[in-house]
C-alpha positions as CSV (number, residue, x, y, z in Angstrom):
1,M,0.0,0.0,0.0
2,T,1.3,3.5,-0.9
3,N,2.1,5.5,2.1
4,I,0.1,8.8,1.8
5,W,1.4,11.9,3.7
6,Q,-0.8,14.9,4.2
7,A,1.5,17.6,5.5
8,T,-1.3,19.6,7.1
9,V,-2.4,16.6,9.1
10,S,0.5,14.2,9.4
11,S,0.0,10.7,10.5
12,K,3.4,10.5,12.2
13,N,3.2,12.4,15.4
14,N,6.1,10.9,17.3
15,T,9.7,12.3,17.5
16,S,11.4,8.9,17.4
17,V,13.6,8.2,14.4
18,P,12.7,5.0,12.6
19,K,15.2,3.0,10.6
20,S,14.9,3.3,6.8
21,N,16.7,2.0,3.7
22,G,15.8,5.1,1.7
23,P,17.9,8.1,0.9
24,G,16.7,10.2,3.8
25,K,13.9,12.0,5.5
26,L,12.1,15.3,5.3
27,L,11.3,17.7,8.1
28,Q,8.7,20.4,7.6
29,I,10.2,23.6,8.8
30,H,7.7,26.1,7.3
31,P,4.9,26.4,8.2
32,V,6.3,25.2,11.6
33,Q,4.8,22.0,12.7
34,I,7.3,20.5,15.1
35,N,5.1,17.7,16.3
36,T,4.4,16.1,12.9
37,G,7.5,14.1,12.9
38,L,9.6,13.0,10.0
39,I,8.6,12.1,6.4
40,D,10.4,9.1,5.1
41,I,11.7,9.0,1.6
42,P,11.4,5.4,0.3
43,E,13.9,3.9,-2.1
44,S,11.2,4.0,-4.8
45,G,11.1,7.8,-4.4
46,L,8.6,10.4,-3.2
47,K,6.2,12.3,-5.4
48,I,5.0,15.7,-3.9
49,G,1.9,17.4,-5.0
50,R,-1.7,18.5,-4.3
51,G,-3.4,15.6,-6.1
52,N,-4.3,12.1,-4.9
53,T,-1.5,10.5,-7.0
54,A,1.1,12.1,-4.8
55,E,2.7,10.3,-1.8
56,L,3.2,13.6,0.0
57,I,0.0,15.6,-0.3
58,L,0.2,19.3,0.4
59,H,-3.1,21.2,0.6
60,D,-2.0,24.5,-0.9
61,D,-3.6,25.9,-4.1
62,S,-0.1,27.3,-5.2
63,I,1.1,23.7,-5.5
64,S,0.4,21.7,-8.7
65,R,-1.3,18.3,-8.5
66,E,2.0,16.6,-9.4
67,H,4.5,19.3,-8.4
68,A,7.9,17.6,-7.8
69,S,9.6,14.4,-6.9
70,I,12.6,13.1,-4.9
71,S,14.3,10.1,-6.4
72,F,17.4,8.0,-5.5
73,Q,19.6,6.9,-8.4
74,N,23.1,5.3,-8.3
75,G,23.7,6.6,-4.7
76,T,22.6,10.2,-5.4
77,C,19.4,11.8,-4.2
78,Y,17.7,14.1,-6.8
79,L,15.0,16.7,-6.6
80,Q,13.0,17.2,-9.9
81,D,10.3,19.7,-10.8
82,L,7.4,17.9,-12.6
83,G,6.3,20.9,-14.7
84,S,4.7,22.7,-11.8
85,T,3.1,26.1,-12.3
86,N,5.0,27.9,-9.5
87,G,8.3,26.1,-9.6
88,T,10.3,24.0,-7.2
89,F,13.2,25.7,-5.2
90,L,16.4,24.2,-3.7
91,N,18.0,26.5,-1.2
92,G,16.0,29.4,-2.7
93,V,17.0,28.7,-6.3
94,D,14.4,27.6,-8.9
95,V,15.5,24.2,-10.2
96,E,14.3,21.7,-12.9
97,K,16.5,18.8,-11.6
98,A,19.3,19.0,-9.1
99,D,21.0,16.6,-6.7
100,I,20.3,17.2,-3.0
101,R,22.2,16.6,0.2
102,P,21.4,16.6,3.9
103,G,20.8,20.1,5.1
104,D,19.3,21.3,1.9
105,R,16.0,23.2,2.0
106,I,13.3,22.3,-0.5
107,S,10.5,24.7,-1.2
108,V,7.2,23.9,-2.9
109,G,4.4,26.5,-2.8
110,S,4.4,27.9,0.8
111,Y,6.0,24.8,2.3
112,I,9.7,24.5,3.1
113,F,11.3,21.1,4.1
114,K,14.8,20.3,5.3
115,L,16.5,17.1,4.0
116,L,18.0,14.9,6.8
117,S,20.2,11.9,6.1
118,N,19.5,8.4,7.5
119,D,23.1,8.2,9.0
120,E,22.7,10.9,11.6
121,T,19.0,11.6,11.6
122,E,18.5,12.0,15.3
123,A,21.3,14.6,15.7
124,Q,20.2,16.5,12.7
125,Y,16.5,16.3,13.8
126,Y,17.2,17.9,17.1
127,E,19.4,20.5,15.6
128,A,16.7,21.4,13.0
129,V,14.1,21.6,15.7
130,Y,16.2,23.9,17.7
131,D,16.6,26.1,14.6
132,M,12.8,26.0,14.2
133,M,12.4,27.3,17.8
134,T,14.7,30.2,17.3
135,Q,14.6,31.1,13.5
136,D,11.8,32.2,11.2
137,G,11.5,29.3,8.7
138,L,10.7,31.6,5.7
139,T,13.4,34.3,6.1
140,R,15.8,32.5,8.4
141,A,15.9,35.6,10.6
142,T,15.7,35.2,14.3
143,N,12.1,34.7,15.3
144,K,10.2,37.0,17.6
145,R,10.3,34.8,20.7
146,A,14.1,34.4,20.5
147,F,14.6,38.1,19.7
148,L,12.6,39.2,22.8
149,D,14.8,37.0,25.0
150,I,17.9,38.5,23.4
151,L,16.6,42.0,23.7
152,K,15.8,41.6,27.4
153,R,19.3,40.3,28.1
154,E,21.0,43.0,26.0
155,T,19.1,45.9,27.6
156,L,20.1,44.7,31.0
157,R,23.8,44.4,29.9
158,S,23.5,48.0,28.5
159,I,22.2,49.3,31.7
160,N,24.8,47.5,33.8
161,T,27.8,48.5,31.7
162,N,26.5,51.8,30.4
163,R,27.3,50.7,26.9
164,P,25.3,51.9,23.8
165,L,22.5,49.7,22.5
166,S,20.2,50.7,19.6
167,L,17.2,49.2,17.9
168,I,16.0,49.7,14.3
169,M,12.5,48.6,13.5
170,F,11.4,48.6,9.9
171,D,8.6,47.1,7.8
172,I,7.9,46.7,4.1
173,D,5.8,49.5,2.6
174,H,2.5,48.5,0.9
175,F,3.1,44.9,1.6
176,K,-0.6,44.0,1.5
177,S,-0.8,45.5,-1.9
178,I,2.0,43.3,-3.1
179,N,0.2,40.2,-1.7
180,D,-3.1,41.3,-3.3
181,T,-1.6,42.2,-6.7
182,Y,1.0,39.4,-7.2
183,G,-0.2,36.7,-4.7
184,H,1.2,35.3,-1.5
185,L,4.0,33.4,-3.2
186,A,5.3,36.6,-4.5
187,G,4.9,38.1,-1.0
188,D,6.9,35.3,0.5
189,Q,9.6,35.8,-2.2
190,V,9.8,39.5,-1.3
191,L,10.2,38.7,2.4
192,R,13.1,36.3,1.6
193,E,14.8,38.8,-0.7
194,V,14.5,41.6,1.8
195,S,16.0,39.5,4.5
196,Q,18.9,38.5,2.2
197,R,19.6,42.1,1.2
198,I,19.6,43.3,4.8
199,R,22.0,40.6,5.8
200,S,24.3,41.8,3.0
201,V,24.8,45.2,4.6
202,I,24.9,44.4,8.4
203,E,27.7,42.9,10.5
204,S,27.5,39.4,11.9
205,H,27.2,40.6,15.5
206,V,23.9,42.4,14.8
207,T,20.7,40.5,15.8
208,F,18.3,40.5,12.8
209,A,14.9,39.3,13.6
210,R,11.4,39.0,12.0
211,Y,9.2,40.7,14.5
212,G,6.0,39.8,12.8
213,G,4.4,39.7,9.3
214,E,6.4,42.2,7.3
215,E,8.1,43.9,10.2
216,F,11.7,43.3,11.2
217,A,14.1,44.4,13.8
218,L,17.9,45.1,14.1
219,L,19.4,45.1,17.6
220,I,22.9,46.7,17.4
221,P,25.3,47.1,20.5
222,E,28.2,49.4,20.9
223,L,27.6,52.0,18.2
224,N,26.7,55.7,18.6
225,I,23.6,57.2,17.1
226,E,25.4,58.6,14.0
227,Q,26.7,55.2,13.2
228,I,23.3,53.6,13.7
229,A,21.8,56.2,11.3
230,T,24.3,55.3,8.7
231,I,23.3,51.6,9.0
232,A,19.6,52.4,8.8
233,E,20.1,54.4,5.7
234,R,22.2,51.6,4.1
235,C,19.3,49.2,4.8
236,R,16.8,51.6,3.3
237,A,18.9,52.0,0.2
238,V,19.7,48.4,-0.5
239,I,16.0,47.7,-0.7
240,S,14.7,50.6,-2.7
241,E,17.5,51.1,-5.2
242,T,17.2,47.8,-7.0
243,K,13.8,46.3,-8.1
244,F,12.8,42.8,-7.0
245,D,12.4,40.1,-9.7
246,C,9.2,38.2,-9.0
247,E,8.0,35.6,-11.5
248,S,7.6,37.5,-14.8
249,D,7.3,40.9,-13.0
250,T,9.7,43.4,-11.4
251,I,8.5,45.0,-8.2
252,T,9.6,48.3,-6.6
253,V,9.9,47.6,-2.9
254,S,10.7,50.1,-0.1
255,I,10.9,50.0,3.7
256,S,10.2,52.5,6.4
257,L,12.5,52.5,9.5
258,G,12.4,53.9,13.0
259,V,15.4,54.0,15.4
260,S,15.6,54.1,19.2
261,N,18.5,53.7,21.6
262,M,19.0,53.1,25.3
263,Q,20.5,56.5,25.9
264,S,17.2,58.2,24.9
265,L,15.2,56.2,27.6
266,S,14.3,57.6,30.9
267,Q,16.8,56.7,33.7
268,D,14.0,55.2,35.8
269,T,12.2,53.2,33.2
270,L,10.9,49.9,34.5
271,Q,10.7,48.1,31.2
272,P,13.6,49.2,29.0
273,D,13.2,46.4,26.5
274,T,9.5,47.1,25.7
275,D,10.1,50.9,25.8
276,L,12.9,50.5,23.3
277,I,10.5,48.7,21.0
278,A,7.7,51.2,21.5
279,I,9.9,54.2,20.6
280,A,11.4,52.6,17.5
281,D,7.9,51.5,16.4
282,A,6.6,55.1,16.9
283,K,9.4,56.4,14.8
284,L,8.7,53.8,12.1
285,Y,5.1,54.9,11.9
286,R,6.3,58.5,11.7
287,S,8.4,57.5,8.6
288,K,5.2,56.0,7.1
289,N,3.1,59.0,7.8
290,E,5.7,61.3,6.3
291,G,5.8,59.5,3.0
292,R,7.5,56.1,3.6
293,N,10.9,54.9,2.3
294,R,12.7,56.9,4.9
295,V,14.5,56.7,8.3
296,T,13.2,58.5,11.5
297,I,15.5,58.8,14.5
């Protein structure tokens, strides 16, 4: 009997790692469903799609009935697009057929899976679950829960050492219009591309987080306000100065930013972490009200 997987209601709810002779296993990392367990890839391969002929059924209108397949040939695991409408992506790149390795990310429609090997599945599984608890699966930015923990710790450190700490909050202008005009897949693509561009202009010690929806945060220690203003402007420019390629269209995207820092807070504030967010958010919305695509400090 064919093993049918429905990703929205998985039939494997345990976290044990069963033995398999196949090329590996898939773990769904977006949308996050930690308790659905692992999807085994049999030696005969795995067909992914929305229709009943697929072994891995994904209930998403952006996924074709027969969307993609994973096969195992001569010791190599392959991902192949089956002529889908919206494409199959390997580590963010649209592919027709490509070999895949443990750690690779496979995207079909709004779903993202991570490939785990059979050799060290358990260690890879728990590492992937940790990432799912701390990272946003779509953009790979720090998620809100982990960001708030980091923010609380860093604000206390800033108070105790009297060292600078700044927060930049930004969101994507007219993002709802992008979703409404081009579709949610295009919106997801814009979110990923925004994240990649922002990472390209910030240092590795900066905490970059997806705060919610189309809103992001940058937590930056040790720099003065002039330096923070330069970083914020660099982020604004890297988004607005080059259009985004999305399917057959190019989209103009911009962001609005607001900046706060610990030195601007009242000395007797009881909640420096939430006050830092509130001030940066207020500056962000001032940027929006004054025309968008700008920085307010």
